[in-house]
Every structure is written in C-alpha cells, then in structure tokens.
C-alpha positions in Angstrom: 2.0 -34.2 -30.8 -1.3 -32.9 -32.1 -4.6 -34.5 -31.4 -8.0 -33.6 -30.0 -9.6 -35.6 -27.3 -13.3 -35.2 -26.5 -13.7 -36.2 -22.9 -16.6 -37.3 -20.7 -16.7 -36.9 -16.9 -18.3 -39.5 -14.8 -18.5 -40.4 -11.1 -18.4 -43.8 -9.6 -17.7 -45.4 -6.3 -15.3 -48.2 -5.3 -16.1 -51.0 -2.9 -15.6 -48.7 0.0 -18.2 -46.3 -1.3 -15.8 -43.4 -1.9 -16.3 -41.4 -5.1 -13.7 -40.3 -7.6 -13.6 -38.6 -11.0 -12.8 -40.7 -14.0 -12.1 -39.3 -17.5 -13.1 -41.6 -20.3 -10.8 -40.5 -23.1 -12.1 -41.3 -26.6 -10.4 -40.9 -30.0 -12.7 -41.2 -33.0 -15.4 -42.5 -30.7 -13.3 -45.4 -29.3 -12.6 -45.6 -25.6 -8.8 -46.0 -25.2 -8.2 -45.7 -21.5 -9.6 -44.5 -18.2 -6.6 -42.9 -16.6 -7.9 -41.8 -13.3 -9.6 -45.1 -12.6 -6.2 -46.9 -13.1 -4.0 -44.5 -11.3 -6.2 -42.6 -8.9 -7.3 -39.0 -8.7 -4.2 -37.7 -6.9 -1.7 -38.9 -9.5 -2.8 -37.0 -12.6 -2.7 -33.2 -12.9 -6.0 -31.3 -13.3 -7.6 -32.0 -16.7 -8.2 -28.9 -18.9 -11.7 -27.6 -18.2 -14.5 -28.0 -20.7 -16.9 -25.4 -22.1 -20.6 -26.1 -22.5 -21.2 -24.3 -25.7 -19.8 -24.6 -29.2 -16.2 -23.4 -29.6 -14.9 -20.9 -32.1 -12.0 -22.0 -34.3 -9.6 -20.0 -32.0 -11.0 -21.7 -28.9 -10.7 -25.1 -30.6 -7.0 -24.5 -31.2 -6.6 -23.2 -27.7 -8.3 -26.4 -26.4 -6.0 -28.5 -28.5 -2.9 -26.7 -27.1 -4.2 -27.2 -23.5 -4.6 -30.9 -24.1 -1.2 -31.2 -25.7 0.4 -29.5 -22.7 -1.6 -31.8 -20.4 -0.2 -34.9 -22.1 3.3 -33.5 -21.9 2.9 -32.8 -18.2 1.5 -36.3 -17.5 4.4 -37.8 -19.4 6.9 -36.3 -16.9 5.4 -38.5 -14.1 7.7 -41.6 -13.8 4.7 -43.9 -13.0 2.6 -42.7 -16.0 5.6 -42.4 -18.3 6.5 -46.1 -17.9 2.9 -47.2 -18.3 2.2 -49.2 -21.4 -1.5 -48.4 -21.0 -0.8 -44.7 -21.3 1.9 -45.0 -24.0 -0.1 -47.4 -26.2 -3.1 -45.0 -25.9 -1.0 -42.1 -27.0 0.5 -44.0 -30.0 -3.0 -45.0 -31.2 -4.4 -41.6 -30.6 -1.8 -39.9 -32.8 -2.4 -42.2 -35.7 -6.1 -42.2 -35.5 -6.6 -38.5 -34.9 -4.4 -37.6 -37.8 -5.9 -40.4 -39.9 -2.4 -41.7 -40.8 -2.4 -45.3 -42.1 0.5 -47.6 -41.2 2.8 -47.6 -44.2 6.5 -47.2 -45.0 7.6 -43.6 -45.6 10.8 -41.6 -46.0 11.6 -39.4 -43.0 14.1 -36.6 -43.0 16.3 -36.1 -39.8 18.8 -33.3 -39.5 22.1 -33.3 -37.8 23.2 -30.3 -35.8 25.2 -28.9 -38.8 22.1 -29.1 -41.0 23.1 -32.3 -42.8 20.1 -34.3 -43.8 19.7 -38.0 -43.1 16.9 -39.8 -44.9 15.6 -43.0 -43.3 12.8 -45.4 -44.3 10.4 -46.0 -41.4 6.8 -46.9 -40.7 4.4 -44.2 -39.9 3.6 -46.2 -36.7 7.3 -46.3 -35.6 7.8 -44.6 -32.3 10.8 -42.5 -31.4 13.1 -45.3 -30.4 12.5 -47.1 -33.7 13.3 -43.9 -35.7 16.4 -43.2 -33.5 17.7 -46.7 -34.2 17.1 -46.3 -37.9 19.1 -43.1 -38.0 21.9 -44.7 -36.0 21.9 -47.6 -38.5 22.1 -45.2 -41.4 25.0 -43.4 -39.8 26.6 -46.6 -38.7 26.6 -45.5 -35.0 27.1 -48.5 -32.8 24.2 -50.0 -30.9 25.6 -49.2 -27.4 25.9 -45.5 -28.3 22.3 -45.0 -29.3 21.3 -44.0 -25.8 23.7 -41.1 -25.8 21.6 -39.4 -28.5 18.0 -38.2 -28.8 15.6 -36.8 -31.4 14.3 -33.3 -30.9 11.4 -31.4 -32.6 12.6 -28.0 -33.6 11.2 -25.0 -35.4 13.6 -23.4 -38.0 13.6 -19.6 -37.8 14.1 -17.2 -40.7 17.8 -16.8 -39.8 18.3 -20.6 -40.0 18.6 -21.0 -36.2 16.7 -23.7 -34.4 14.1 -23.1 -31.7 13.7 -26.3 -29.7 10.1 -27.3 -29.3 10.6 -30.5 -27.3 12.5 -33.7 -27.0 10.5 -36.4 -28.7 9.2 -38.8 -26.1 9.2 -42.6 -26.3 5.4 -42.7 -27.0 5.6 -40.3 -29.9 5.4 -41.2 -33.6 8.0 -38.8 -35.1 6.5 -39.0 -38.6 3.0 -38.1 -37.3 4.4 -35.5 -34.9 6.2 -33.5 -37.6 3.8 -33.9 -40.5 0.7 -33.0 -38.3 2.2 -29.6 -37.8 1.7 -28.9 -41.6 4.6 -26.5 -41.8 8.1 -26.8 -43.4 9.4 -24.8 -40.4 9.3 -27.9 -38.2 12.1 -30.4 -38.3 13.5 -33.4 -36.4 17.1 -33.0 -35.2 19.6 -35.5 -33.8 21.5 -34.2 -30.8 23.4 -35.7 -27.9 21.0 -36.2 -24.9 23.4 -36.2 -21.9 24.7 -33.3 -19.8 27.9 -34.4 -18.2 30.8 -33.9 -20.6 32.6 -36.9 -19.0 30.4 -39.1 -21.1 32.0 -37.6 -24.2 34.8 -40.1 -23.7 32.5 -43.0 -24.4 31.2 -41.4 -27.6 34.6 -40.2 -28.9 35.9 -43.8 -28.9 33.9 -44.3 -32.0 34.5 -42.5 -35.3 30.9 -41.7 -36.0 30.2 -40.7 -32.4 33.3 -38.4 -32.6 32.1 -36.8 -35.8 28.6 -36.2 -34.4 30.0 -34.5 -31.3 32.4 -32.4 -33.4 29.7 -31.3 -35.8 27.4 -30.3 -32.9 30.1 -28.4 -31.1 31.1 -26.4 -34.2 27.4 -25.6 -34.8 26.9 -24.4 -31.2 29.9 -22.2 -31.4 28.7 -20.6 -34.6 25.3 -20.0 -33.0 26.9 -18.3 -30.0 25.6 -20.9 -27.6 29.2 -21.7 -26.5 31.0 -18.6 -25.2 34.4 -18.1 -26.9 37.1 -15.4 -26.5 39.1 -14.3 -29.6 42.1 -16.2 -28.4 40.1 -19.4 -27.8 38.5 -19.0 -31.2 41.9 -18.7 -32.8 43.1 -22.0 -31.1 39.9 -23.8 -32.1 40.2 -22.7 -35.7 43.8 -23.9 -35.8 42.8 -27.3 -34.5 40.0 -27.4 -37.0 42.3 -26.7 -39.9 44.5 -29.6 -38.7 41.4 -31.8 -38.5 42.3 -32.5 -34.8 38.8 -33.3 -33.8 39.5 -34.8 -30.4 41.8 -31.9 -29.4 39.2 -29.5 -30.7 36.6 -31.1 -28.4 38.9 -31.2 -25.4 39.4 -27.4 -25.7 35.7 -26.9 -26.3 34.9 -28.8 -23.1 36.7 -26.1 -21.1 34.5 -23.3 -22.5 31.4 -21.8 -20.8 28.1 -23.3 -22.0 29.7 -26.3 -23.7 27.0 -28.9 -24.3 24.2 -26.6 -23.1 20.8 -26.4 -24.7 19.7 -22.8 -25.4 16.1 -21.6 -25.3 14.4 -18.6 -26.9 14.4 -15.2 -25.2 11.8 -15.0 -22.4 11.0 -13.3 -19.2 11.9 -14.0 -15.5 11.4 -12.4 -12.1 15.2 -12.6 -11.5 16.8 -10.3 -10.5 13.7 -8.1 -10.9 10.2 -8.5 -12.2 9.7 -8.9 -16.0 13.4 -9.1 -16.7 14.3 -10.2 -20.3 16.5 -13.3 -20.1 18.0 -16.0 -22.3 17.9 -19.4 -20.5 20.4 -22.2 -21.2 20.4 -25.7 -19.6 23.5 -27.8 -19.1 26.2 -29.0 -16.7 23.6 -29.5 -13.9 22.4 -25.9 -14.0 20.1 -23.4 -15.5 21.9 -20.3 -16.7 20.0 -17.0 -17.1 21.7 -14.4 -19.3 20.4 -10.8 -18.8 21.3 -7.2 -19.4 20.6 -5.0 -16.4 19.9 -1.3 -17.1 23.1 0.6 -17.8 25.2 -2.5 -17.2 27.0 -5.1 -19.2 25.6 -8.6 -20.0 25.3 -10.6 -16.8 24.7 -14.2 -16.0 23.0 -15.9 -13.1 23.6 -19.7 -12.6 21.2 -21.9 -10.7 22.5 -25.3 -9.8 20.0 -28.1 -10.0 21.3 -29.6 -6.7 20.1 -26.5 -4.9 16.6 -26.6 -6.4 14.3 -28.1 -3.7 11.5 -28.6 -6.2 10.0 -27.0 -9.3 6.6 -26.9 -11.1 5.2 -25.9 -14.5 1.9 -23.9 -14.4 -0.2 -22.2 -16.9 -2.0 -18.9 -16.4 -5.8 -18.8 -16.6 -6.9 -17.2 -19.9 -8.3 -13.8 -19.5 -12.2 -13.6 -19.5 -14.0 -12.0 -22.4 -13.8 -8.2 -22.3 -10.6 -8.1 -20.2 -7.6 -6.2 -21.4 -4.5 -8.3 -22.0 -0.9 -7.3 -21.4 1.0 -5.7 -24.2 2.2 -8.3 -26.7 -0.1 -10.9 -25.3 -3.1 -12.2 -27.2 -6.4 -12.5 -25.4 -6.9 -16.0 -24.0 -3.3 -17.0 -24.7 -2.1 -19.7 -22.4 1.1 -18.6 -20.6 3.4 -21.2 -19.2 5.7 -20.7 -16.2 8.5 -22.7 -14.8 9.0 -21.9 -11.1 11.7 -23.5 -8.9 12.4 -23.1 -5.2 16.1 -22.3 -4.8 18.4 -22.5 -1.8 20.0 -19.0 -2.0 21.9 -19.5 1.3 21.9 -22.0 4.2 18.7 -20.6 5.7 17.0 -19.0 2.7 14.8 -20.6 0.1 13.3 -18.4 -2.7 11.1 -19.1 -5.7 12.4 -18.0 -9.1 9.9 -17.9 -12.0 10.6 -18.1 -15.7 7.8 -17.3 -18.2 8.3 -19.1 -21.5 6.4 -21.2 -24.0 9.3 -23.7 -23.6 8.7 -24.1 -19.8 7.7 -27.8 -20.2 10.9 -28.6 -22.0 12.9 -26.7 -19.4 11.3 -28.9 -16.8 12.1 -32.0 -18.7 15.7 -30.8 -19.0 15.8 -30.3 -15.2 14.4 -33.8 -14.6 16.9 -35.4 -17.0 19.8 -33.6 -15.3 18.6 -34.9 -11.9 18.2 -38.4 -13.3 21.7 -38.3 -14.7 23.1 -37.1 -11.4 21.3 -39.9 -9.5 22.5 -42.6 -12.0 26.1 -41.4 -11.7 25.8 -41.3 -7.9 24.7 -44.9 -7.8 27.5 -45.9 -10.1 25.3 -46.7 -13.0 25.8 -46.0 -16.7 23.8 -44.3 -19.5 25.0 -46.9 -22.0 21.9 -48.4 -23.6 22.0 -51.6 -25.6 19.9 -52.0 -28.7 16.3 -53.0 -28.1 15.6 -56.0 -30.2 12.3 -55.6 -32.1 9.6 -58.2 -31.9 9.9 -60.4 -35.0 13.5 -59.6 -35.9 16.5 -57.4 -35.2 17.1 -53.9 -36.5 17.7 -53.8 -40.2 20.9 -52.0 -41.2 21.1 -50.0 -44.5 23.5 -51.3 -47.2 24.5 -47.7 -47.8 25.9 -46.0 -44.8 26.0 -42.3 -44.6 29.0 -40.5 -43.1 28.8 -37.3 -41.1 30.2 -34.5 -43.2 32.8 -32.2 -41.6 31.5 -28.7 -40.9 33.1 -25.6 -42.6 35.7 -23.7 -40.7 34.7 -21.5 -37.8 33.9 -17.9 -38.7 35.4 -15.1 -36.6 33.5 -14.5 -33.3 30.8 -11.8 -33.3 32.5 -8.6 -32.2 29.2 -7.4 -30.7 29.0 -10.4 -28.5 30.0 -9.3 -25.0 31.7 -11.3 -22.3 29.6 -12.0 -19.3 30.4 -11.8 -15.6 28.9 -14.0 -12.9 25.9 -12.6 -11.0 26.8 -14.5 -7.8 27.3 -11.2 -5.9 23.7 -10.3 -6.7 22.2 -13.6 -5.3 22.2 -12.5 -1.7 21.0 -9.0 -2.4 18.2 -9.5 -4.9 14.7 -9.9 -3.5 12.8 -12.4 -5.6 9.1 -12.6 -5.9 7.8 -15.3 -3.6 5.1 -17.8 -4.4 3.2 -18.2 -1.2 0.9 -20.9 -2.3 0.0 -22.9 -5.5 -2.1 -21.0 -8.0 -5.6 -22.0 -8.9 -4.4 -24.2 -11.7 -1.6 -25.9 -9.8 -1.7 -28.5 -7.1 0.8 -30.6 -5.0 0.9 -33.2 -7.7 2.3 -30.6 -10.1 5.4 -30.1 -8.0 8.5 -32.1 -9.0 10.5 -33.0 -5.9 14.3 -33.1 -6.4 16.1 -36.1 -4.9 19.4 -34.6 -5.8 18.7 -31.7 -3.4 18.7 -34.1 -0.4 22.4 -34.8 -0.8 23.5 -31.1 -0.8 26.4 -30.3 1.5 27.9 -27.2 3.0 30.6 -27.2 0.3 27.9 -26.6 -2.3 26.8 -23.4 -0.6 
C-alpha cells in the first residue's frame, strides 16, 4: 500500500479541559479522518515525526515507508482494524493518492505453483472482493473462501517468492500491486490457516484438494518442507499414482509442512547478530541457523509461551554518523521482539531484525487468533459475503488448477537439522530492559494464548 499523507498537528481540549493531540490526515487536500480524536491518544502508536524543511527525494521515500509501516502497525489493533472509519479512509486514500479511477480491469493472481488466474475486477475492489472473484474463477465453494488469502510477494531472480505481506481487508489489490511499478511484485493465493487439521475441510472439495496439493509440491521444491531421501521417494511414488490425498497425508507428517518462510535475517539467538532463516507455522516460530563449526540447527519458539511481542523501528542515523556495514544511512530497521518463557521461572526477550518483522507479527497474531477460536469451539469456515446490490458473479468459464510436475530429487547439499532445545537453558539472550524511544506500551501485543499455558507445555 503506497501513499503519502501530509499531516497537521493540532491541540484541543475536551469538555473536561484536558488536552490531546489530534492528527488531521489529508489526502489530496481532503480531510478524511481524525484518528486520535475518535480513538484517543493512547490507542494509536506514535505517528512518524515530521521535518520542518524541504525533503530530498530519498527522504520523501523514507517518509513514505514510515507512513506505510505506521498504517500496517495500526491495522494490527483489533479495534482500529474493525473500524469502518479507518478502513474507508484507507480505501479512498489508496485510490486518490495513486489517482486511479474506478473502472473494470484484468488482474493477474498466481497460485503457489506459478499458474496464472486472470480475474475481471474493479480498481476499487478490496481484498475480499478480489478473493471471491478468484474463488469463482476456480470454482472454489463459497464456504471455503475463508481458508485462503491473497499475499503480496516479490519474485526473486531465481523465481522464488519473498513474502511482502498478507493483503489486508482495507487494501485495494489492483492499486497495491500496480503502485509499486515493478514486474517483480505479484499477488499469490495461498492457504491462510496454520493447523493442518483444517486440511480435512478443504480436501473434501476437488478444487480445494488441488490447491493444497499444488502448494505442498511447490513448498517441497523450494525446500520449505524438510524431506529425507526416503520420504521424497514415497512422495514421488504417490505423485506418479496421482494419489493426492495420500500425498498430503504423508506431507502433513513432515517438518515445516504448511509453514511460511521468510527471507534470511539476523537474530540475537543464540548469540548476537546470528544469521537465521525464520519460518512461521504450527503455532511456532522456527529459527534455522548455522553455528560456527557445527551443523545446521533449529530453535523453535511456541506461540503459547510468548507472553507478548512488539515491532519497533530503529531511529535513523543522524547526518554524519557512520552506519553499520551493509546498512544504508537513514535506513529504517524493523525488529520483532518477543518475551519468551524459557523455563518455569525465566522470561527472556528474543529479537529478530528483518524488513518482514511486521508480517511476522501478523503471523503470530493470526496463530493466536486461530488457537483461541479452536479453544472456544469455533470454526474458521466463512460464508460468502453478499455484495450490496447483488450476489457474487460467477464466470462462465471455470479454470481448473493444473497438476504440478513431478518432484525433483532433494538437494544433496541440504542438511538435516537437529533441535536446539538443549541450548535453550544455556544460551544467554540479550534482554530488553525497557521500551526503546520509539516504542510504547501500546506497541506491545499481549498474548491471550499465553494465559492458558500449563506445566505440560514446559
């Protein structure tokens, strides 16, 4: 989501005479909403600071990125995320800032195996509208739509996808992808739940089965799902027999099945500035790392043992300062920090430094939400939302999901990993004594799933 928002800061008092700060957010000179007046100063995170003088092109881009991250952070708050005032503002802001008129267009959405699905949508259609259009084109039943989501990805030179973010309800997918003005950015359809038990619901339907199958084959080829040579032989045999359900049943037993993998980044676990690869899935964050002189290792952090977490950004270096190697001057650095219950009487902070920190946080929140829904006996099934003025139009020409090619032999250089559980009690993690200057209590996401932890989880 790319847009610039000139803001004005004002002070006013309520009937009690107390003062608060209100940000009047304008787009193209039009006042769209006054967020702090509606929700109070303690709800919203700190707004990106302004500069008094004219900005250079680089500073304008940096300012835009700060505002984009601010909007993504605000969107994680349940109260703000469900606010029609906030969402309608964002929808209008996207269209008006990018000067995109409302008209019918053709939008390309990719499946996990690279297959293209073209749908006719309006430029003003939000994420749910586009998701429904893709489901209609594939003939995916209405009650299975909620099991899938649209993701904005960047295609790398080797053809792999780097996940930028899950498209939120308030986003206009056509505007989001075209505003980036690069062919590298794509929209991908992928399942949006974490518990593989929900696979049973999806696999009851032919199209749902094909989508899960194509995604799983793709994840294995990427190396996201960890497979031994013998397991690979069994999977390939089932693939040759076109035994898709049996293929998926075996895949469900494999490490990192259904996980979302992020780009290589840096963490302070088990030591400072440790290169890691983070994956999210099965109610945990997995950190793969290579310790000096040792084989590939893995540390797993269960979401139920995270008391809380927060996303913070480093303060850009002042002019004249020397930046760290590989880091541009003034570059905003995002960090995901979570407080983890290492043992019954020891909580420690673990910090991951990654441009994808916000998306990691969103993954954590969605895993917690799913755990709470399951605990309450609820379901993630989602019936079709009927549009105002008519029901969803289905295409006359349905598009089937193509079967992926047979699995290639596993990479011989890919090493097996051993659990790092023995290290958990011995590693001294860098603590975070107090929030940084750009973080506050409102930035911390409490974890309701943590409250139900029992001795058997330790």
